[in-house]
ZAKE-934633 format. One record per residue: x, y, z of N, C-alpha, C in turn. Coordinates in steps of 0.05 Angstrom, whole numbers. Each point is the difference from the previous one (the first is absolute). Example, Ala and Ser with C-alpha at 12.3 -4.5 7.8 and 13.67 -1.06 7.14 Angstrom:
BEGIN
     n_px     n_py     n_pz    ca_px    ca_py    ca_pz     c_px     c_py     c_pz
      264     -114      156      -18       24        0       18       24        0
       -7       21      -14       16       24        1      -15       22       14
END
This chain:
BEGIN
     n_px     n_py     n_pz    ca_px    ca_py    ca_pz     c_px     c_py     c_pz
     5673     1137     1743      -12       19      -19      -14       21       14
        8       26       -6      -13       23       13      -29        3      -10
      -16       10       18      -28        2       -7       -4       24      -17
      -14       -2      -23       -6       22      -17      -26       13       10
       -1       26       -4      -25       15        8       -8       18      -23
      -26        3       -4      -11       17      -22       -7       27       13
       11       21      -13       -6       28        9      -16       13      -23
      -25        7        5      -17       11      -20      -10       26       10
        4       22      -17      -10       27        6      -22        5      -21
      -24        1        9      -23        6      -18      -11       27        6
        0       17      -21      -11       27        3      -29        0      -11
      -19        5       15      -28        1       -9       -3       23      -20
      -12       -6      -23       -5       21      -19      -28       10        2
       -8       19      -16      -27       11       -1       -8        7      -28
      -26       -3       -5      -11        8      -26      -22       20        4
        5       24      -13      -18       22        4      -20        1      -23
      -26        4        7      -22        1      -20      -22       17       14
      -13       17      -16      -22       17       10      -25      -20       -1
        2      -21       17      -20      -21        0      -27       10        8
        0       17       21      -26        9       11      -15       18      -19
       16       18      -13      -13       19      -19      -11      -16      -24
       16      -20      -10       -8      -15      -23      -25      -17        7
        0      -11       24      -23      -16        7      -26       16        2
        4       25       11      -25       18        3       -9        7      -28
       18        7      -19       -9        8      -26      -13      -23      -14
       12      -25        4      -11      -23      -13      -27       -8       10
       -5        3       26      -27       -5       11      -21       18      -11
        8       26       -4      -19       19      -12       -7       -7      -28
       21       -8      -15       -4       -7      -28      -17      -24       -3
        5      -21       17      -14      -25       -2      -29        3       10
       -5       19       18      -27        4       10      -19        9      -22
       11       11      -21      -18        9      -23      -12      -24      -14
       13      -25        3      -10      -22      -14      -22      -16       15
       -2        7       27      -19      -15       17      -29        9       -9
      -16      -20       -6      -27        5       -9       -3       10      -28
       22        2      -15       -2       10      -28      -14      -21      -17
      -17       10      -17      -16      -16      -18        7        8      -29
        8      -21      -16        6        6      -28      -22      -13      -17
       -4       13      -23      -22       -9      -19       13       -7      -25
      -16       -8      -19       10       -7      -27       13       23      -13
      -11       24        7       11       25      -13       27        8       12
        4       -8       25       25        9       14       20      -23        4
       -4      -23      -14       18      -22        5       28        6      -10
        3       18      -21       26        8       -9       15       14       23
      -14       17       14       12       14       23        8      -20       21
      -17      -20        5        6      -20       21       26      -16       -7
        2       -7      -26       24      -15       -9       25       17        4
       -2       26       -5       23       19        3        7        2       30
      -20        1       17        6        3       28       14      -26       10
       -9      -23       -9       13      -25        8       29       -1       -9
        5       10      -24       28        0      -11       17       20       18
      -11       22        8       15       20       16        7      -13       28
      -21      -15       12        5      -11       26       21      -23       -2
       -1      -15      -21       20      -21       -3       29       11       -4
        1       23      -13       26       13       -4       11       10       27
      -19       11       16        8       10       27       10      -23       17
      -14      -23       -1        8      -23       16       28      -11       -9
        5        1      -27       25      -10      -10       23       19        9
       -5       26        0       20       19        9        7       -6       30
      -20       -5       17        5       -5       28       17      -25        3
       -6      -22      -15       13      -26        2       29        3      -11
        2       14      -21       28        4      -12       18       14       19
      -11       22       13       15       15       19        8      -18       25
      -18      -16        8        6      -17       24       22      -20       -7
       -1      -13      -24       20      -19       -8       27       14       -4
        1       22      -11       25       16       -4       13        6       26
      -16        9       20       11        7       26       10      -25       14
      -15      -22       -2        9      -26       14       26       -8      -13
        3        1      -26       24      -10      -13       24       17        9
       -3       26        2       21       18        9        6       -5       30
      -21       -5       15        3       -6       28       15      -26        5
       -5      -20      -16       12      -27        4       28       -3      -11
       10       20      -15       26       -2      -12       23       -4       22
        1       14       22       20       -6       20       -4      -28       13
      -26       -8        3       -4      -27       13        9      -21      -19
       -7        3      -25        9      -21      -21       30       -3        0
       15       22        1       29       -1        1        9      -14       25
      -13        7       22        6      -13       27       -4      -29       -1
      -23       -9      -10       -7      -28       -1       19      -16      -17
        9       11      -22       19      -13      -17       25       -5       13
       12       19       15       24       -3       16       -3      -21       22
      -23        1       14       -4      -19       21       -2      -29      -10
      -13       -4      -23       -1      -27      -10       28      -11       -6
       18       17      -10       28       -8       -5       13      -10       26
       -4       16       22       12       -8       26      -12      -27        9
      -27       -3       -3      -13      -25        8       10      -24      -14
        5        3      -27       11      -21      -16       28       -9        9
       16       20        8       27       -5       10        0      -18       25
      -20        6       18       -2      -14       25      -11      -29       -5
      -16       -4      -21      -12      -26       -6       21      -21       -9
       21       10      -12       20      -19      -10       12      -17       23
       11       12       21       11      -16       22      -21      -16       14
      -25       10        2      -22      -14       13       -4      -27      -15
       -1        1      -26       -4      -24      -16       22      -21        3
       25       11        0       23      -18        3        1      -13       27
       -3       17       21        1      -11       27      -24      -19        6
      -23        7      -10      -23      -17        5        2      -27      -14
       14        0      -23        4      -25      -15       17      -19       18
       21       12       12       16      -17       19      -15      -10       23
      -16       19       12      -16       -8       24      -19      -23       -8
      -14        2      -24      -17      -21       -8       14      -26       -4
       25        2      -11       16      -25       -4        6      -13       28
        7       17       18        6      -10       28      -26      -13       11
      -23       13       -4      -25      -10       10       -8      -26      -13
        5       -2      -26       -6      -24      -15       16      -23       10
       26        4        5       17      -21       10       -8       -8       28
      -10       19       16       -9       -8       27      -26      -16       -2
      -19        8      -18      -24      -15       -2        6      -28      -11
       18       -3      -19        7      -25      -11       12      -19       21
       17       12       17       12      -17       22      -22       -8       20
      -19       18        6      -22       -4       18      -17      -23      -10
       -7        0      -27      -16      -20      -11       13      -27        0
       28        0       -3       15      -26        2       -2      -10       28
        2       17       20       -3       -9       29      -29      -11        5
      -20       13      -11      -27      -11        2       -2      -27      -13
       11       -2      -23       -2      -26      -15       14      -23       15
       23        7       12       14      -20       17      -16       -8       24
      -12       20       12      -17       -5       24      -24      -17       -7
      -12        6      -23      -24      -16       -9        8      -29       -4
       23       -5      -13       10      -28       -4        3      -15       26
       11       14       19        4      -13       27      -26       -8       13
      -20       19       -3      -26       -4       14      -16      -21      -15
        4       -2      -26      -17      -19      -16        3      -29        8
       24       -7       13        5      -27        8      -21       -9       20
      -11       19       15      -20       -7       21      -27       -5      -12
       -3        5      -25      -26       -3      -14        2      -18      -24
       14      -22        4        6      -19      -22      -25      -10      -14
      -21       -5       16      -25      -12      -11      -16       21      -17
        9       25        2      -17       22      -11       17       16      -21
       24      -11       -8       17       15      -18      -12        8      -26
      -18      -18      -11      -11        7      -26      -20       23        2
       -8        7       23      -20       23        3       15       25        9
       25       -2        8       14       22       12       22        9      -19
       -1       26       -9       22       10      -17        6       29       10
       26        8       -1        7       25        8      -12       22      -18
       -3       -6      -25      -12       19      -19      -27        9        9
      -17      -19       10      -27        8        8       -1       13       28
       21       -6       16        0       11       27       16       26        2
       16        6      -19       19       22        2      -14       27        2
       11       16       18      -10       28        4       23       19       -6
       -3       18      -18       21       18       -7        8       19       23
      -18        3       20        7       17       23       24      -13       16
        4      -26       -4       22      -13       14       27       11       -8
        1       12      -24       26       10      -11        7       28       13
      -19       12       13        6       26       14       21       -4       21
       15       21        4       22       -1       20      -12       -3       28
      -25        9        4      -12       -1       27      -11      -27        7
       -2      -19      -20      -12      -26        4       23      -18       12
       -3      -11       23       19      -18       12       -5      -28       -8
       22      -17        0       -4      -27       -8      -17      -14       21
        0        8       25      -17      -11       20      -30        3       -6
       -7       24       -9      -29        6       -6       -6      -15      -26
       19       -3      -19       -6      -14      -25       -5      -29        7
       15      -12       17       -3      -28        7      -28       -5       13
       -6       20       17      -27       -3       13      -22        1      -21
        2       18      -19      -21        1      -21       -1      -25      -17
       23      -10       -7        2      -25      -16      -12      -23       16
        6       -1       26      -11      -22       17      -32        1        0
      -10       25        4      -30        3       -1      -11      -10      -27
       12        9      -21      -10       -8      -27        1      -29       -5
       23      -12        7        4      -29       -6      -18      -17       19
       -3        9       25      -19      -15       17      -30        3       -9
       -5       24      -12      -27        4      -11       -5      -20      -23
       20       -3      -18       -4      -19      -21       -4      -28       10
       16       -8       19       -2      -28       12      -29       -3       11
       -9       20       15      -26       -2       13      -22       -1      -21
        3       16      -21      -20        0      -21       -2      -27      -14
       23      -12       -5        0      -27      -14      -13      -21       18
        6        2       26      -13      -19       19      -30        5        1
       -8       24       -1      -29        5        0      -13      -10      -24
       12        4      -24      -12      -10      -25       -2      -30        0
       22      -14        9       -2      -29        1      -20      -10       21
       -4       15       21      -19       -9       21      -29       -2      -10
       -6       13      -22      -26       -1      -11       -8      -27      -11
       20      -17       -7       -5      -26      -11      -18        0      -24
        1       21      -15      -17        4      -23       11      -13      -25
      -18       -8      -18        9      -10      -26       14       21      -17
       -5       25        8       12       23      -13       26        9       11
       11      -16       19       24        7       14       23        6      -19
        4      -17      -19       23        3      -18       -1       26      -15
      -23        6      -11       -4       25      -16        4       24       19
      -10       -2       24        3       22       19       29        5        7
       15      -21        5       29        3        5       15       11      -24
       -7       -7      -23       12       10      -24       -5       29       -3
      -25        9        6       -7       28       -1       15       16       21
        3      -11       23       14       13       22       30        2       -7
       11      -20      -13       28        1       -8        6       23      -18
      -20        6      -19        5       21      -19       -5       28       13
      -19        3       18       -8       26       10        6        6       29
        4      -21       16        2        3       29      -24       14       12
      -22       -5      -13      -26       11        8      -17      -22       14
        1       -1       26      -15      -20       16      -29        3       -4
      -10       25        2      -29        4       -4      -11      -10      -28
       16        5      -20       -8      -10      -26       -1      -31       -2
       20      -13       14        1      -29       -1      -23      -11       16
       -6       11       24      -22      -10       16      -26        6      -15
       -3       22      -13      -25        5      -14       -5      -19      -22
       23       -9      -13       -3      -21      -22      -11      -25       12
       10       -8       23      -10      -25       14      -28        3        8
       -6       23       11      -28        5       11      -20       -2      -22
        5       14      -23      -18       -1      -23       -3      -29      -10
       22      -15       -2       -1      -27       -9      -17      -16       18
        5        1       26      -16      -16       19      -29        7        1
       -6       26       -4      -28        8       -1      -13      -11      -26
       13        1      -23      -11      -11      -24       -3      -32        3
       20      -12       13       -1      -29        5      -25       -7       18
       -3       15       21      -22       -5       18      -26        3      -14
       -2       21      -16      -25        5      -15       -6      -23      -20
       21      -10      -13       -2      -21      -19       -9      -27       14
       12       -5       24       -8      -24       16      -30        3        9
       -6       24        8      -28        4        9      -20       -4      -23
        7        9      -24      -17       -3      -23       -2      -31       -7
       23      -14        3       -1      -29       -5      -15      -15       20
        1        8       26      -16      -12       20      -29        4       -4
       -7       25       -9      -29        7       -5       -9      -18      -24
       17       -2      -21       -8      -15      -23       -4      -29        9
       18      -12       16       -3      -27        8      -26       -4       18
       -4       20       17      -24       -2       17      -26       -1      -17
        0       18      -20      -23        2      -18       -3      -28      -16
       23      -11       -8       -2      -25      -15       -9      -23       19
        9        0       25      -10      -20       19      -30        3        5
       -8       25        2      -29        6        5      -16       -9      -24
       10        5      -24      -12       -8      -24       -4      -30       -1
       22      -14        7       -1      -29        0      -20      -11       21
        0       13       23      -18       -9       22      -29        3       -9
       -5       24      -10      -28        4      -10       -7      -19      -22
       19       -5      -19       -5      -19      -21       -7      -28       11
       16       -8       20       -4      -26       13      -28       -1       13
       -6       21       14      -28        1       13      -21       -3      -22
        5       14      -22      -21        0      -21       -1      -28      -13
       23      -14       -3        0      -27      -10      -15      -19       18
        5        4       27      -14      -18       19      -30        5       -1
       -7       26       -2      -29        5       -1      -11      -11      -25
       14        2      -23       -9       -9      -25       -4      -32        2
       19      -13       13       -1      -30        4      -24       -7       17
       -4       17       21      -23       -5       18      -26        3      -15
       -3       22      -15      -23        4      -17       -5      -23      -19
       22      -10      -12       -3      -21      -19       -9      -26       14
       10       -5       24       -8      -23       16      -30        2        7
       -7       24        7      -29        4        8      -17       -5      -25
        9       11      -23      -15       -4      -24       -3      -30       -8
       23      -15        5       -1      -28       -7      -18      -15       19
        1        8       27      -18      -13       18      -29        6       -6
       -6       25       -8      -28        7       -7       -9      -15      -25
       19       -4      -18       -6      -15      -24       -6      -29        6
       16      -12       18       -6      -27        9      -26       -3       13
       -7       20       17      -25        0       14      -24        2      -20
        4       18      -20      -20        2      -20       -5      -26      -15
       23      -12       -7       -2      -25      -15      -14      -22       16
        7       -1       26      -12      -20       18      -30        5        3
       -7       27        2      -28        6        2      -16       -8      -24
       14        6      -23      -13       -6      -26       -4      -30       -3
       21      -16        8       -2      -29       -1      -23      -10       19
        0       11       24      -21       -8       19      -28        7      -10
       -2       24      -10      -27        8      -12       -8      -18      -23
       19       -7      -16       -5      -18      -23       -9      -28        9
       14       -9       22       -7      -27       11      -27        1       12
       -7       21       13      -27        2       13      -21        0      -22
        6       14      -22      -20        2      -22       -5      -28      -13
       22      -16        1       -2      -26      -13      -13      -21       18
        0        5       26      -11      -20       18      -31        1       -1
      -12      -20        8      -29       -2        1      -12       21       18
      -24        7       -5      -13       20       16       -2       -9       30
       -4      -26        5       -1      -10       27       27      -13        5
       15       11       19       26      -11        7       -3      -18       23
        8      -27       -4       -2      -19       21       20        6       23
       -8      -12       22       17        5       24       27      -14       -5
       19       12       10       28      -11       -3        3      -24       17
       10      -22      -11        7      -23       15       29       -6       -3
        8      -19       17       29       -6       -1       10      -12      -26
      -20      -14      -14        8      -13      -25        4       21      -22
      -11       24        4        4       19      -21       27       16        2
       14       -3       22       26       14        3       23      -16       -9
       18       11      -16       23      -15      -10       23       -1       20
       21      -13       -7       24       -1       15       -2      -11       28
      -21      -17        5       -3       -9       27       21      -22        6
       12        4       23       21      -19        9       -6       -7       29
       13      -21       10       -5       -8       28        3       24       19
       18       18       -5        5       21       19      -16       25       -5
      -16        0      -22      -16       24       -5      -24        1       16
      -10       24        5      -25        4       14      -18       18      -16
      -24       -7       -3      -19       16      -14      -17       17       21
        1       26       -4      -15       17       19      -17       20      -16
      -21       10       11      -18       18      -12       -2       25       17
        3       23      -14       -2       26       13      -22       16      -13
      -13       15       15      -19       20      -11       13       27        5
        7       13      -21       14       26        3      -17       23       -9
       -3       19       16      -16       24       -6       20       24       -1
        6       10      -25       19       21       -2       -5       17      -25
       14       21       -2       -2       16      -25       15      -14      -22
       -5        8      -26       15      -12      -22       30        3        3
        9       23       10       29        4        3       11      -19       22
      -15       -4       21        9      -17       21        0      -29       -9
      -21       -8      -16        1      -27      -11       23       -5      -18
        8       20      -15       24       -3      -17       25       -5       17
        1       13       23       23       -3       18        0      -28       11
      -23      -10        7       -1      -28       11        8      -20      -20
      -10        4      -25        7      -20      -20       30        3       -7
       11       23        0       28        2       -5       17      -14       22
      -10        2       25       13      -14       21        0      -31       -4
      -24      -10       -8       -2      -29       -6       19       -8      -22
        0       16      -21       17       -7      -23       30        1        8
        6       19       17       29        3        8       11      -24       15
      -18      -14       15        9      -23       16       -9      -27      -12
      -11        1      -25       -6      -23      -14      -26      -15        8
      -18       13       12      -25      -12        9      -20        0      -24
      -12      -23       -4      -21       -1      -20      -27        9       10
      -14       17      -14      -25       10        9      -18        4      -24
      -25        1        5      -21        7      -20      -17       21       11
       -6       18      -16      -17       22        9      -27       -2      -14
      -20       -2       17      -27       -3      -11      -17       22       12
      -14       13      -17      -16       23        9      -30       -8       -6
      -18        4       18      -29       -5       -4      -15       26       -2
END
């Protein structure tokens, strides 16, 4: 096909107008309005002047549009013819391009089939991870480009599939109760960070819950310990109160007995002491002590079963 060439001869035109003279006259006319002051009496004149100025502006604009229209007539005719030529060229472009696109689509389809076949061959090496690996999630449309070699595609697939295997191994290595949910999340999204974050948040919440439970148990144990101490103290206080009660009762009985005895107390003789047996011995002690100490002595006698009588002069 011989090359077509466009030959355009454009003759510059000119528009003549006494622009300078008109501009000078217009400036003089308009200078009359600078600083002009109109009153209520002269408002009719002001309105008339505004109407004249608007008419002048309209005349200028109408003249400009008329000249432009006349000036553009040859261009409009030129543009119309050029669009016809452009449309003629577009027809074969569309037809040829449709064929080229069809060829390209067939090539991409064949390339995708090659990639699918390659993926199936490689998947056999990842038998334990098949449920996580799918070509749909790994596929890259750039692989369909003519510049993408099968060697480079295989290398990319290897990296992606190894990455999935390593991610699953990492998730399982956490030994978390949330492992199953994290694996399910990774299966859907192939987002390792999201799966690990799920486990991290779960473990943090679990640790906090265990800590709270330990604190609760510690508080409960402390409460029980303090309660036990308080019970022991209460029992001790009760025992002391019972002991003091016994002492009071003994003192009261002793005081009562003393009051009932004669004013002159005879000396103690062996015949006056009960429970005498061949092995018993009667002994007399003179004890000088405080009332509290005497109570301790008598308690000691009572505790070992020794009979005694207390006489005070």
